[in-house]
C-alpha positions in Angstrom: 223.6 127.3 59.6 224.6 129.6 62.4 228.3 129.2 61.6 227.7 129.8 57.9 225.9 133.1 58.7 228.7 134.2 61.0 231.2 133.3 58.3 229.3 135.4 55.7 229.1 138.4 58.0 232.9 138.2 58.8 233.8 137.9 55.1 231.6 140.7 54.1 233.1 143.0 56.8 236.6 142.2 55.6 235.6 142.9 52.0 234.0 146.2 53.0 237.1 147.3 55.0 239.4 146.4 52.1 237.3 148.4 49.6 237.4 151.4 52.0 241.2 151.2 52.2 241.6 150.9 48.5 239.5 154.0 47.8 241.5 156.1 50.3 244.9 155.8 48.6 245.9 158.4 46.1 247.8 157.9 42.9 251.2 159.7 42.5 249.6 162.1 40.0 246.8 163.0 42.5 249.4 163.6 45.2 251.4 165.9 42.9 248.3 167.8 41.9 247.3 168.2 45.5 250.8 169.4 46.5 250.8 171.9 43.7 247.4 173.2 44.7 248.6 173.8 48.3 251.8 175.4 47.0 249.8 177.8 44.8 247.5 178.7 47.7 250.6 179.4 50.0 252.2 181.6 47.3 248.9 183.5 46.7 248.3 184.1 50.5 251.9 185.4 51.0 252.0 187.6 48.0 248.6 189.2 48.9 249.8 189.8 52.5 246.6 188.0 53.7 247.5 184.9 55.8 247.2 183.3 59.2 249.9 181.2 60.8 248.5 178.8 63.5 251.2 177.9 66.0 251.3 174.4 67.6 254.7 174.3 69.3 257.0 176.9 70.9 260.7 176.8 71.4 261.9 179.2 74.2 265.6 179.9 74.4 265.7 178.4 77.9 264.0 175.1 78.6 262.5 172.6 76.3 259.9 172.8 73.6 256.3 172.9 74.5 253.1 172.0 72.7 250.5 174.6 72.4 246.7 174.4 72.6 244.7 175.7 69.7 244.0 179.4 69.2 247.6 180.7 69.1 248.2 182.5 65.8 249.6 185.4 63.9 247.3 187.1 61.4 248.5 189.4 58.6 246.0 191.4 56.6 247.8 193.9 54.4 249.4 196.4 56.9 247.4 195.1 59.9 249.2 192.6 62.2 247.6 190.6 65.0 249.8 188.5 67.3 248.3 186.1 69.8 251.2 184.0 71.0 252.4 182.9 74.5 255.8 184.0 75.8 258.3 182.2 78.0 261.7 183.7 78.6 263.7 186.5 80.2 262.4 190.0 79.9 264.6 193.0 80.7 262.6 196.2 80.5 258.8 195.5 80.6 255.9 196.9 82.6 255.5 195.7 86.3 252.6 193.4 85.4 254.5 191.8 82.6 252.8 193.7 79.8 251.0 192.0 76.9 254.2 190.2 75.6 253.3 188.8 72.2 249.5 189.4 72.4 248.8 192.6 70.5 247.6 194.4 67.4 249.7 196.8 65.5 250.4 198.4 62.1 253.3 197.0 60.1 256.2 199.4 59.8 258.3 197.5 57.3 257.8 194.2 55.5 259.5 192.0 53.0 258.8 188.7 51.2 261.8 186.7 49.8 261.9 183.3 48.1 265.0 181.7 49.8 264.6 178.3 48.1 262.3 176.9 45.4 259.9 175.7 48.0 260.6 178.2 50.9 259.6 181.8 51.5 260.8 184.2 54.2 258.6 187.0 55.4 260.1 189.7 57.6 257.8 192.1 59.5 258.9 195.0 61.7 256.5 196.3 64.3 256.4 198.8 67.1 253.9 199.4 69.9 253.9 201.1 73.2 255.8 198.3 74.9 258.5 197.1 72.5 259.9 196.8 69.0 259.5 193.5 67.3 260.9 191.7 64.2 258.9 188.6 63.1 260.7 186.4 60.7 258.2 183.9 59.3 259.5 181.0 57.1 256.8 179.2 55.1 257.2 176.1 53.0 255.2 175.1 49.9 253.5 172.3 52.0 252.1 174.8 54.5 254.6 174.2 57.3 255.7 177.4 59.0 258.2 178.7 61.6 258.0 182.1 63.4 261.0 183.6 65.0 260.2 186.6 67.2 263.0 189.1 68.1 262.2 191.8 70.6 264.3 194.7 72.1 263.2 194.0 75.7 262.8 190.2 75.7 264.7 187.1 74.7 263.9 185.8 71.2 261.5 182.8 70.9 260.5 180.5 68.0 257.2 178.9 67.1 256.3 176.2 64.6 252.9 175.5 63.0 251.1 175.7 59.7 249.7 178.4 57.4 245.9 178.4 57.4 244.9 178.1 53.7 241.8 180.1 52.7 240.5 177.5 50.3 240.4 174.4 52.6 
């Protein structure tokens, strides 16, 4: 009787786990609908100039790639720009304490949005603050993946990768 009870419990656990796995898979039509929804949200965010890119890796010109903890991001709200990114690299003409590097708020001087491929957009944003001139080139794909290339006048360029934060998640 004890073996029978254990056998029933094991079989019911297996059946429950298989039912859970079956309900988690998506049909190809559901996957396509979800991908189109994400692509639509990406296009809307970029065209409205209202988006946030969350960085998860950085690629300095010297040395290897490094993973980033959460909280590093670039926020664009119309003409307002907020950069909170780390910096590793050579600097040529910066304040004695190192300055603020890539952590600052500024107004956008010039901006452009270009569709470079059917599933890829390029955003160029020119900025100026008391420390430096910056050109942020942000590449965003329909699936939400993003890349940020930062060119400065007084520092080496640096690249970041991450994802666009979608407003309707």
